[in-house]
mmCIF file of the C-alpha atoms, coordinates in Angstrom:
data_MODEL
# 
_entry.id   MODEL 
# 
loop_
_atom_site.group_PDB 
_atom_site.id 
_atom_site.type_symbol 
_atom_site.label_atom_id 
_atom_site.label_alt_id 
_atom_site.label_comp_id 
_atom_site.label_asym_id 
_atom_site.label_entity_id 
_atom_site.label_seq_id 
_atom_site.pdbx_PDB_ins_code 
_atom_site.Cartn_x 
_atom_site.Cartn_y 
_atom_site.Cartn_z 
_atom_site.occupancy 
_atom_site.B_iso_or_equiv 
_atom_site.pdbx_formal_charge 
_atom_site.auth_seq_id 
_atom_site.auth_comp_id 
_atom_site.auth_asym_id 
_atom_site.auth_atom_id 
_atom_site.pdbx_PDB_model_num 
ATOM 1   C CA . UNK A 1 1   ? -2.004  0.194   -4.571  1.00 0.00 ? 1   UNK A CA 1 
ATOM 2   C CA . UNK A 1 2   ? 0.529   -1.949  -6.379  1.00 0.00 ? 2   UNK A CA 1 
ATOM 3   C CA . UNK A 1 3   ? -1.218  -5.154  -5.321  1.00 0.00 ? 3   UNK A CA 1 
ATOM 4   C CA . UNK A 1 4   ? -4.573  -3.595  -6.205  1.00 0.00 ? 4   UNK A CA 1 
ATOM 5   C CA . UNK A 1 5   ? -3.462  -2.788  -9.758  1.00 0.00 ? 5   UNK A CA 1 
ATOM 6   C CA . UNK A 1 6   ? -1.634  -6.085  -10.248 1.00 0.00 ? 6   UNK A CA 1 
ATOM 7   C CA . UNK A 1 7   ? -4.388  -8.185  -8.703  1.00 0.00 ? 7   UNK A CA 1 
ATOM 8   C CA . UNK A 1 8   ? -6.945  -6.600  -11.011 1.00 0.00 ? 8   UNK A CA 1 
ATOM 9   C CA . UNK A 1 9   ? -4.937  -6.683  -14.245 1.00 0.00 ? 9   UNK A CA 1 
ATOM 10  C CA . UNK A 1 10  ? -7.881  -8.485  -15.815 1.00 0.00 ? 10  UNK A CA 1 
ATOM 11  C CA . UNK A 1 11  ? -10.175 -5.482  -15.156 1.00 0.00 ? 11  UNK A CA 1 
ATOM 12  C CA . UNK A 1 12  ? -7.655  -3.175  -16.867 1.00 0.00 ? 12  UNK A CA 1 
ATOM 13  C CA . UNK A 1 13  ? -7.557  -5.648  -19.783 1.00 0.00 ? 13  UNK A CA 1 
ATOM 14  C CA . UNK A 1 14  ? -11.371 -5.709  -20.018 1.00 0.00 ? 14  UNK A CA 1 
ATOM 15  C CA . UNK A 1 15  ? -11.495 -1.908  -19.970 1.00 0.00 ? 15  UNK A CA 1 
ATOM 16  C CA . UNK A 1 16  ? -9.034  -1.914  -22.867 1.00 0.00 ? 16  UNK A CA 1 
ATOM 17  C CA . UNK A 1 17  ? -11.016 -4.502  -24.832 1.00 0.00 ? 17  UNK A CA 1 
ATOM 18  C CA . UNK A 1 18  ? -14.277 -2.579  -24.358 1.00 0.00 ? 18  UNK A CA 1 
ATOM 19  C CA . UNK A 1 19  ? -12.579 0.637   -25.530 1.00 0.00 ? 19  UNK A CA 1 
ATOM 20  C CA . UNK A 1 20  ? -11.140 -1.089  -28.627 1.00 0.00 ? 20  UNK A CA 1 
ATOM 21  C CA . UNK A 1 21  ? -14.520 -2.618  -29.520 1.00 0.00 ? 21  UNK A CA 1 
ATOM 22  C CA . UNK A 1 22  ? -16.192 0.784   -29.127 1.00 0.00 ? 22  UNK A CA 1 
ATOM 23  C CA . UNK A 1 23  ? -13.489 2.437   -31.247 1.00 0.00 ? 23  UNK A CA 1 
ATOM 24  C CA . UNK A 1 24  ? -13.782 -0.170  -33.988 1.00 0.00 ? 24  UNK A CA 1 
ATOM 25  C CA . UNK A 1 25  ? -17.565 0.265   -34.027 1.00 0.00 ? 25  UNK A CA 1 
ATOM 26  C CA . UNK A 1 26  ? -17.041 3.976   -34.736 1.00 0.00 ? 26  UNK A CA 1 
ATOM 27  C CA . UNK A 1 27  ? -14.765 3.171   -37.699 1.00 0.00 ? 27  UNK A CA 1 
ATOM 28  C CA . UNK A 1 28  ? -16.771 0.294   -39.182 1.00 0.00 ? 28  UNK A CA 1 
ATOM 29  C CA . UNK A 1 29  ? -20.121 2.065   -38.858 1.00 0.00 ? 29  UNK A CA 1 
ATOM 30  C CA . UNK A 1 30  ? -19.309 5.744   -39.475 1.00 0.00 ? 30  UNK A CA 1 
ATOM 31  C CA . UNK A 1 31  ? -22.826 6.389   -40.729 1.00 0.00 ? 31  UNK A CA 1 
ATOM 32  C CA . UNK A 1 32  ? -24.068 5.597   -37.256 1.00 0.00 ? 32  UNK A CA 1 
ATOM 33  C CA . UNK A 1 33  ? -26.749 8.010   -36.114 1.00 0.00 ? 33  UNK A CA 1 
ATOM 34  C CA . UNK A 1 34  ? -26.150 10.422  -33.271 1.00 0.00 ? 34  UNK A CA 1 
ATOM 35  C CA . UNK A 1 35  ? -28.784 8.616   -31.179 1.00 0.00 ? 35  UNK A CA 1 
ATOM 36  C CA . UNK A 1 36  ? -26.996 5.286   -31.591 1.00 0.00 ? 36  UNK A CA 1 
ATOM 37  C CA . UNK A 1 37  ? -23.654 6.885   -30.790 1.00 0.00 ? 37  UNK A CA 1 
ATOM 38  C CA . UNK A 1 38  ? -25.139 8.407   -27.647 1.00 0.00 ? 38  UNK A CA 1 
ATOM 39  C CA . UNK A 1 39  ? -26.347 4.988   -26.490 1.00 0.00 ? 39  UNK A CA 1 
ATOM 40  C CA . UNK A 1 40  ? -23.042 3.289   -27.393 1.00 0.00 ? 40  UNK A CA 1 
ATOM 41  C CA . UNK A 1 41  ? -20.978 5.861   -25.536 1.00 0.00 ? 41  UNK A CA 1 
ATOM 42  C CA . UNK A 1 42  ? -23.288 5.818   -22.514 1.00 0.00 ? 42  UNK A CA 1 
ATOM 43  C CA . UNK A 1 43  ? -22.936 2.030   -22.355 1.00 0.00 ? 43  UNK A CA 1 
ATOM 44  C CA . UNK A 1 44  ? -19.156 2.299   -22.795 1.00 0.00 ? 44  UNK A CA 1 
ATOM 45  C CA . UNK A 1 45  ? -18.872 4.814   -19.936 1.00 0.00 ? 45  UNK A CA 1 
ATOM 46  C CA . UNK A 1 46  ? -21.017 2.613   -17.668 1.00 0.00 ? 46  UNK A CA 1 
ATOM 47  C CA . UNK A 1 47  ? -18.928 -0.488  -18.426 1.00 0.00 ? 47  UNK A CA 1 
ATOM 48  C CA . UNK A 1 48  ? -15.698 1.475   -17.852 1.00 0.00 ? 48  UNK A CA 1 
ATOM 49  C CA . UNK A 1 49  ? -17.020 2.670   -14.482 1.00 0.00 ? 49  UNK A CA 1 
ATOM 50  C CA . UNK A 1 50  ? -18.099 -0.833  -13.441 1.00 0.00 ? 50  UNK A CA 1 
ATOM 51  C CA . UNK A 1 51  ? -14.724 -2.334  -14.436 1.00 0.00 ? 51  UNK A CA 1 
ATOM 52  C CA . UNK A 1 52  ? -12.809 0.419   -12.638 1.00 0.00 ? 52  UNK A CA 1 
ATOM 53  C CA . UNK A 1 53  ? -14.805 -0.270  -9.472  1.00 0.00 ? 53  UNK A CA 1 
ATOM 54  C CA . UNK A 1 54  ? -14.315 -4.040  -9.981  1.00 0.00 ? 54  UNK A CA 1 
ATOM 55  C CA . UNK A 1 55  ? -10.561 -3.396  -10.109 1.00 0.00 ? 55  UNK A CA 1 
ATOM 56  C CA . UNK A 1 56  ? -10.822 -1.744  -6.687  1.00 0.00 ? 56  UNK A CA 1 
ATOM 57  C CA . UNK A 1 57  ? -12.890 -4.569  -5.225  1.00 0.00 ? 57  UNK A CA 1 
ATOM 58  C CA . UNK A 1 58  ? -10.446 -7.174  -6.558  1.00 0.00 ? 58  UNK A CA 1 
ATOM 59  C CA . UNK A 1 59  ? -7.464  -5.307  -5.058  1.00 0.00 ? 59  UNK A CA 1 
ATOM 60  C CA . UNK A 1 60  ? -5.922  -6.491  -1.836  1.00 0.00 ? 60  UNK A CA 1 
ATOM 61  C CA . UNK A 1 61  ? -5.010  -3.141  -0.278  1.00 0.00 ? 61  UNK A CA 1 
ATOM 62  C CA . UNK A 1 62  ? -7.095  -0.229  0.950   1.00 0.00 ? 62  UNK A CA 1 
ATOM 63  C CA . UNK A 1 63  ? -4.552  2.547   0.421   1.00 0.00 ? 63  UNK A CA 1 
ATOM 64  C CA . UNK A 1 64  ? -4.675  5.150   -2.375  1.00 0.00 ? 64  UNK A CA 1 
ATOM 65  C CA . UNK A 1 65  ? -7.957  3.927   -3.833  1.00 0.00 ? 65  UNK A CA 1 
ATOM 66  C CA . UNK A 1 66  ? -9.618  7.351   -3.818  1.00 0.00 ? 66  UNK A CA 1 
ATOM 67  C CA . UNK A 1 67  ? -8.515  8.377   -7.320  1.00 0.00 ? 67  UNK A CA 1 
ATOM 68  C CA . UNK A 1 68  ? -9.689  5.139   -8.926  1.00 0.00 ? 68  UNK A CA 1 
ATOM 69  C CA . UNK A 1 69  ? -12.937 5.325   -6.957  1.00 0.00 ? 69  UNK A CA 1 
ATOM 70  C CA . UNK A 1 70  ? -13.555 8.865   -8.274  1.00 0.00 ? 70  UNK A CA 1 
ATOM 71  C CA . UNK A 1 71  ? -12.749 7.725   -11.824 1.00 0.00 ? 71  UNK A CA 1 
ATOM 72  C CA . UNK A 1 72  ? -15.215 4.814   -11.573 1.00 0.00 ? 72  UNK A CA 1 
ATOM 73  C CA . UNK A 1 73  ? -17.965 6.953   -10.071 1.00 0.00 ? 73  UNK A CA 1 
ATOM 74  C CA . UNK A 1 74  ? -17.446 9.712   -12.669 1.00 0.00 ? 74  UNK A CA 1 
ATOM 75  C CA . UNK A 1 75  ? -17.667 7.194   -15.518 1.00 0.00 ? 75  UNK A CA 1 
ATOM 76  C CA . UNK A 1 76  ? -20.813 5.656   -14.017 1.00 0.00 ? 76  UNK A CA 1 
ATOM 77  C CA . UNK A 1 77  ? -22.427 9.081   -13.556 1.00 0.00 ? 77  UNK A CA 1 
ATOM 78  C CA . UNK A 1 78  ? -21.623 10.258  -17.084 1.00 0.00 ? 78  UNK A CA 1 
ATOM 79  C CA . UNK A 1 79  ? -22.836 6.993   -18.601 1.00 0.00 ? 79  UNK A CA 1 
ATOM 80  C CA . UNK A 1 80  ? -26.048 7.083   -16.569 1.00 0.00 ? 80  UNK A CA 1 
ATOM 81  C CA . UNK A 1 81  ? -26.810 10.719  -17.469 1.00 0.00 ? 81  UNK A CA 1 
ATOM 82  C CA . UNK A 1 82  ? -26.151 10.125  -21.165 1.00 0.00 ? 82  UNK A CA 1 
ATOM 83  C CA . UNK A 1 83  ? -28.363 7.023   -21.214 1.00 0.00 ? 83  UNK A CA 1 
ATOM 84  C CA . UNK A 1 84  ? -31.076 8.701   -19.131 1.00 0.00 ? 84  UNK A CA 1 
ATOM 85  C CA . UNK A 1 85  ? -31.322 11.715  -21.453 1.00 0.00 ? 85  UNK A CA 1 
ATOM 86  C CA . UNK A 1 86  ? -30.523 10.420  -24.968 1.00 0.00 ? 86  UNK A CA 1 
ATOM 87  C CA . UNK A 1 87  ? -32.851 13.002  -26.566 1.00 0.00 ? 87  UNK A CA 1 
ATOM 88  C CA . UNK A 1 88  ? -30.284 15.721  -25.985 1.00 0.00 ? 88  UNK A CA 1 
ATOM 89  C CA . UNK A 1 89  ? -28.277 13.876  -28.631 1.00 0.00 ? 89  UNK A CA 1 
ATOM 90  C CA . UNK A 1 90  ? -24.950 15.045  -29.929 1.00 0.00 ? 90  UNK A CA 1 
ATOM 91  C CA . UNK A 1 91  ? -24.528 18.065  -27.640 1.00 0.00 ? 91  UNK A CA 1 
ATOM 92  C CA . UNK A 1 92  ? -24.771 16.095  -24.410 1.00 0.00 ? 92  UNK A CA 1 
ATOM 93  C CA . UNK A 1 93  ? -22.633 13.381  -25.989 1.00 0.00 ? 93  UNK A CA 1 
ATOM 94  C CA . UNK A 1 94  ? -19.919 15.848  -26.958 1.00 0.00 ? 94  UNK A CA 1 
ATOM 95  C CA . UNK A 1 95  ? -19.714 17.425  -23.523 1.00 0.00 ? 95  UNK A CA 1 
ATOM 96  C CA . UNK A 1 96  ? -20.086 14.040  -21.809 1.00 0.00 ? 96  UNK A CA 1 
ATOM 97  C CA . UNK A 1 97  ? -17.202 12.565  -23.780 1.00 0.00 ? 97  UNK A CA 1 
ATOM 98  C CA . UNK A 1 98  ? -15.055 15.655  -23.182 1.00 0.00 ? 98  UNK A CA 1 
ATOM 99  C CA . UNK A 1 99  ? -15.732 15.557  -19.419 1.00 0.00 ? 99  UNK A CA 1 
ATOM 100 C CA . UNK A 1 100 ? -15.163 11.787  -19.342 1.00 0.00 ? 100 UNK A CA 1 
ATOM 101 C CA . UNK A 1 101 ? -11.840 12.168  -21.186 1.00 0.00 ? 101 UNK A CA 1 
ATOM 102 C CA . UNK A 1 102 ? -10.543 15.111  -19.119 1.00 0.00 ? 102 UNK A CA 1 
ATOM 103 C CA . UNK A 1 103 ? -11.665 13.717  -15.749 1.00 0.00 ? 103 UNK A CA 1 
ATOM 104 C CA . UNK A 1 104 ? -10.507 10.181  -16.503 1.00 0.00 ? 104 UNK A CA 1 
ATOM 105 C CA . UNK A 1 105 ? -7.194  11.465  -17.865 1.00 0.00 ? 105 UNK A CA 1 
ATOM 106 C CA . UNK A 1 106 ? -6.554  13.510  -14.732 1.00 0.00 ? 106 UNK A CA 1 
ATOM 107 C CA . UNK A 1 107 ? -7.274  10.486  -12.511 1.00 0.00 ? 107 UNK A CA 1 
ATOM 108 C CA . UNK A 1 108 ? -4.995  8.259   -14.608 1.00 0.00 ? 108 UNK A CA 1 
ATOM 109 C CA . UNK A 1 109 ? -2.106  10.741  -14.453 1.00 0.00 ? 109 UNK A CA 1 
ATOM 110 C CA . UNK A 1 110 ? -2.429  11.078  -10.673 1.00 0.00 ? 110 UNK A CA 1 
ATOM 111 C CA . UNK A 1 111 ? -2.575  7.291   -10.323 1.00 0.00 ? 111 UNK A CA 1 
ATOM 112 C CA . UNK A 1 112 ? 0.473   6.866   -12.578 1.00 0.00 ? 112 UNK A CA 1 
ATOM 113 C CA . UNK A 1 113 ? 2.474   9.416   -10.553 1.00 0.00 ? 113 UNK A CA 1 
ATOM 114 C CA . UNK A 1 114 ? 1.533   7.719   -7.287  1.00 0.00 ? 114 UNK A CA 1 
ATOM 115 C CA . UNK A 1 115 ? 2.580   4.324   -8.667  1.00 0.00 ? 115 UNK A CA 1 
ATOM 116 C CA . UNK A 1 116 ? 5.859   5.452   -10.271 1.00 0.00 ? 116 UNK A CA 1 
ATOM 117 C CA . UNK A 1 117 ? 7.978   3.831   -7.541  1.00 0.00 ? 117 UNK A CA 1 
ATOM 118 C CA . UNK A 1 118 ? 5.796   0.749   -7.183  1.00 0.00 ? 118 UNK A CA 1 
ATOM 119 C CA . UNK A 1 119 ? 5.395   -0.553  -10.734 1.00 0.00 ? 119 UNK A CA 1 
ATOM 120 C CA . UNK A 1 120 ? 7.392   -0.402  -13.923 1.00 0.00 ? 120 UNK A CA 1 
ATOM 121 C CA . UNK A 1 121 ? 5.856   1.089   -17.064 1.00 0.00 ? 121 UNK A CA 1 
ATOM 122 C CA . UNK A 1 122 ? 3.748   3.543   -15.076 1.00 0.00 ? 122 UNK A CA 1 
ATOM 123 C CA . UNK A 1 123 ? 4.461   5.877   -17.979 1.00 0.00 ? 123 UNK A CA 1 
ATOM 124 C CA . UNK A 1 124 ? 1.790   4.012   -19.961 1.00 0.00 ? 124 UNK A CA 1 
ATOM 125 C CA . UNK A 1 125 ? -0.846  5.019   -17.438 1.00 0.00 ? 125 UNK A CA 1 
ATOM 126 C CA . UNK A 1 126 ? 0.392   8.623   -17.474 1.00 0.00 ? 126 UNK A CA 1 
ATOM 127 C CA . UNK A 1 127 ? 0.422   8.615   -21.304 1.00 0.00 ? 127 UNK A CA 1 
ATOM 128 C CA . UNK A 1 128 ? -3.164  7.317   -21.448 1.00 0.00 ? 128 UNK A CA 1 
ATOM 129 C CA . UNK A 1 129 ? -4.166  10.112  -19.071 1.00 0.00 ? 129 UNK A CA 1 
ATOM 130 C CA . UNK A 1 130 ? -2.367  12.792  -21.076 1.00 0.00 ? 130 UNK A CA 1 
ATOM 131 C CA . UNK A 1 131 ? -3.929  11.621  -24.349 1.00 0.00 ? 131 UNK A CA 1 
ATOM 132 C CA . UNK A 1 132 ? -7.341  11.649  -22.677 1.00 0.00 ? 132 UNK A CA 1 
ATOM 133 C CA . UNK A 1 133 ? -6.953  15.221  -21.443 1.00 0.00 ? 133 UNK A CA 1 
ATOM 134 C CA . UNK A 1 134 ? -5.702  16.516  -24.814 1.00 0.00 ? 134 UNK A CA 1 
ATOM 135 C CA . UNK A 1 135 ? -8.572  14.759  -26.561 1.00 0.00 ? 135 UNK A CA 1 
ATOM 136 C CA . UNK A 1 136 ? -11.146 16.224  -24.144 1.00 0.00 ? 136 UNK A CA 1 
ATOM 137 C CA . UNK A 1 137 ? -9.808  19.742  -24.611 1.00 0.00 ? 137 UNK A CA 1 
ATOM 138 C CA . UNK A 1 138 ? -9.865  19.338  -28.408 1.00 0.00 ? 138 UNK A CA 1 
ATOM 139 C CA . UNK A 1 139 ? -13.490 18.225  -28.237 1.00 0.00 ? 139 UNK A CA 1 
ATOM 140 C CA . UNK A 1 140 ? -14.446 21.247  -26.161 1.00 0.00 ? 140 UNK A CA 1 
ATOM 141 C CA . UNK A 1 141 ? -12.684 23.689  -28.482 1.00 0.00 ? 141 UNK A CA 1 
ATOM 142 C CA . UNK A 1 142 ? -13.843 22.121  -31.761 1.00 0.00 ? 142 UNK A CA 1 
ATOM 143 C CA . UNK A 1 143 ? -17.570 21.843  -31.152 1.00 0.00 ? 143 UNK A CA 1 
ATOM 144 C CA . UNK A 1 144 ? -18.357 22.848  -34.744 1.00 0.00 ? 144 UNK A CA 1 
ATOM 145 C CA . UNK A 1 145 ? -16.595 19.793  -36.208 1.00 0.00 ? 145 UNK A CA 1 
ATOM 146 C CA . UNK A 1 146 ? -18.725 17.669  -38.488 1.00 0.00 ? 146 UNK A CA 1 
ATOM 147 C CA . UNK A 1 147 ? -20.509 14.587  -37.191 1.00 0.00 ? 147 UNK A CA 1 
ATOM 148 C CA . UNK A 1 148 ? -18.381 12.179  -39.251 1.00 0.00 ? 148 UNK A CA 1 
ATOM 149 C CA . UNK A 1 149 ? -15.142 13.792  -38.050 1.00 0.00 ? 149 UNK A CA 1 
ATOM 150 C CA . UNK A 1 150 ? -16.430 13.592  -34.487 1.00 0.00 ? 150 UNK A CA 1 
ATOM 151 C CA . UNK A 1 151 ? -17.252 9.895   -34.845 1.00 0.00 ? 151 UNK A CA 1 
ATOM 152 C CA . UNK A 1 152 ? -13.764 9.157   -36.234 1.00 0.00 ? 152 UNK A CA 1 
ATOM 153 C CA . UNK A 1 153 ? -12.148 11.228  -33.462 1.00 0.00 ? 153 UNK A CA 1 
ATOM 154 C CA . UNK A 1 154 ? -14.125 9.338   -30.822 1.00 0.00 ? 154 UNK A CA 1 
ATOM 155 C CA . UNK A 1 155 ? -13.168 6.035   -32.441 1.00 0.00 ? 155 UNK A CA 1 
ATOM 156 C CA . UNK A 1 156 ? -9.466  6.959   -32.611 1.00 0.00 ? 156 UNK A CA 1 
ATOM 157 C CA . UNK A 1 157 ? -9.451  8.033   -28.964 1.00 0.00 ? 157 UNK A CA 1 
ATOM 158 C CA . UNK A 1 158 ? -11.127 4.804   -27.855 1.00 0.00 ? 158 UNK A CA 1 
ATOM 159 C CA . UNK A 1 159 ? -8.724  2.665   -29.914 1.00 0.00 ? 159 UNK A CA 1 
ATOM 160 C CA . UNK A 1 160 ? -5.584  4.373   -28.604 1.00 0.00 ? 160 UNK A CA 1 
ATOM 161 C CA . UNK A 1 161 ? -6.813  4.303   -25.019 1.00 0.00 ? 161 UNK A CA 1 
ATOM 162 C CA . UNK A 1 162 ? -7.936  0.675   -25.321 1.00 0.00 ? 162 UNK A CA 1 
ATOM 163 C CA . UNK A 1 163 ? -4.633  -0.523  -26.779 1.00 0.00 ? 163 UNK A CA 1 
ATOM 164 C CA . UNK A 1 164 ? -2.633  1.310   -24.130 1.00 0.00 ? 164 UNK A CA 1 
ATOM 165 C CA . UNK A 1 165 ? -4.814  -0.128  -21.346 1.00 0.00 ? 165 UNK A CA 1 
ATOM 166 C CA . UNK A 1 166 ? -4.367  -3.633  -22.772 1.00 0.00 ? 166 UNK A CA 1 
ATOM 167 C CA . UNK A 1 167 ? -0.573  -3.210  -22.879 1.00 0.00 ? 167 UNK A CA 1 
ATOM 168 C CA . UNK A 1 168 ? -0.637  -1.888  -19.308 1.00 0.00 ? 168 UNK A CA 1 
ATOM 169 C CA . UNK A 1 169 ? -2.688  -4.901  -18.177 1.00 0.00 ? 169 UNK A CA 1 
ATOM 170 C CA . UNK A 1 170 ? -0.089  -7.316  -19.572 1.00 0.00 ? 170 UNK A CA 1 
ATOM 171 C CA . UNK A 1 171 ? 2.686   -5.425  -17.768 1.00 0.00 ? 171 UNK A CA 1 
ATOM 172 C CA . UNK A 1 172 ? 0.693   -5.561  -14.527 1.00 0.00 ? 172 UNK A CA 1 
ATOM 173 C CA . UNK A 1 173 ? 0.126   -9.292  -14.970 1.00 0.00 ? 173 UNK A CA 1 
ATOM 174 C CA . UNK A 1 174 ? 3.835   -9.955  -15.568 1.00 0.00 ? 174 UNK A CA 1 
ATOM 175 C CA . UNK A 1 175 ? 4.726   -7.958  -12.436 1.00 0.00 ? 175 UNK A CA 1 
ATOM 176 C CA . UNK A 1 176 ? 2.163   -9.913  -10.442 1.00 0.00 ? 176 UNK A CA 1 
ATOM 177 C CA . UNK A 1 177 ? 3.816   -13.168 -11.546 1.00 0.00 ? 177 UNK A CA 1 
ATOM 178 C CA . UNK A 1 178 ? 7.219   -11.856 -10.363 1.00 0.00 ? 178 UNK A CA 1 
ATOM 179 C CA . UNK A 1 179 ? 6.000   -11.280 -6.780  1.00 0.00 ? 179 UNK A CA 1 
ATOM 180 C CA . UNK A 1 180 ? 6.500   -14.164 -4.330  1.00 0.00 ? 180 UNK A CA 1 
ATOM 181 C CA . UNK A 1 181 ? 3.334   -15.782 -3.005  1.00 0.00 ? 181 UNK A CA 1 
ATOM 182 C CA . UNK A 1 182 ? 2.493   -15.964 0.687   1.00 0.00 ? 182 UNK A CA 1 
ATOM 183 C CA . UNK A 1 183 ? 1.140   -19.221 2.163   1.00 0.00 ? 183 UNK A CA 1 
ATOM 184 C CA . UNK A 1 184 ? -2.479  -18.174 1.458   1.00 0.00 ? 184 UNK A CA 1 
ATOM 185 C CA . UNK A 1 185 ? -1.716  -17.993 -2.266  1.00 0.00 ? 185 UNK A CA 1 
ATOM 186 C CA . UNK A 1 186 ? -1.762  -14.201 -2.630  1.00 0.00 ? 186 UNK A CA 1 
ATOM 187 C CA . UNK A 1 187 ? 1.189   -11.939 -3.363  1.00 0.00 ? 187 UNK A CA 1 
ATOM 188 C CA . UNK A 1 188 ? 3.367   -11.171 -0.362  1.00 0.00 ? 188 UNK A CA 1 
ATOM 189 C CA . UNK A 1 189 ? 3.430   -7.626  0.882   1.00 0.00 ? 189 UNK A CA 1 
ATOM 190 C CA . UNK A 1 190 ? 6.856   -5.973  1.283   1.00 0.00 ? 190 UNK A CA 1 
ATOM 191 C CA . UNK A 1 191 ? 6.569   -6.324  5.069   1.00 0.00 ? 191 UNK A CA 1 
ATOM 192 C CA . UNK A 1 192 ? 5.905   -10.075 4.825   1.00 0.00 ? 192 UNK A CA 1 
ATOM 193 C CA . UNK A 1 193 ? 8.596   -10.785 2.215   1.00 0.00 ? 193 UNK A CA 1 
# 
């Protein structure tokens, strides 16, 4: 899993950039309509799912990929449902975002715990997961919040998650550079080192 995460640092970086762009859109266009927000979030969830699956494909190992696979498939499913049924508007968006945040946060915490002995700064991944879960629970318990407050909350969540994913990607890249290369040009596995 270590080589998978390090080899796909660019996918983690792209996920972070997409989240930051989505978050900034919520802050710069707070008068955005619910229909537009539904479409933006659906697209964001789809892109996050595709990049998570791309991270798996780019990885060099086959072990412990189940959690990331579930995360990618969940994001794809939520994005597809939201985009397929945009008429349900804010209600489906609210529950979709909450489910996306709680499910994604759980997967990130599990992944961070599994990687704690393999990479440094795994706490970032665990922190992103914890923030996601707290945010999802808040959304589910505060369904009466105003639309503007909801848009700002969604934007803040996306910004924090995006920045933390970007920082994590740079740590993964620096760890990848520290690993010795085998003759084929890829990082050496512990057994080959």
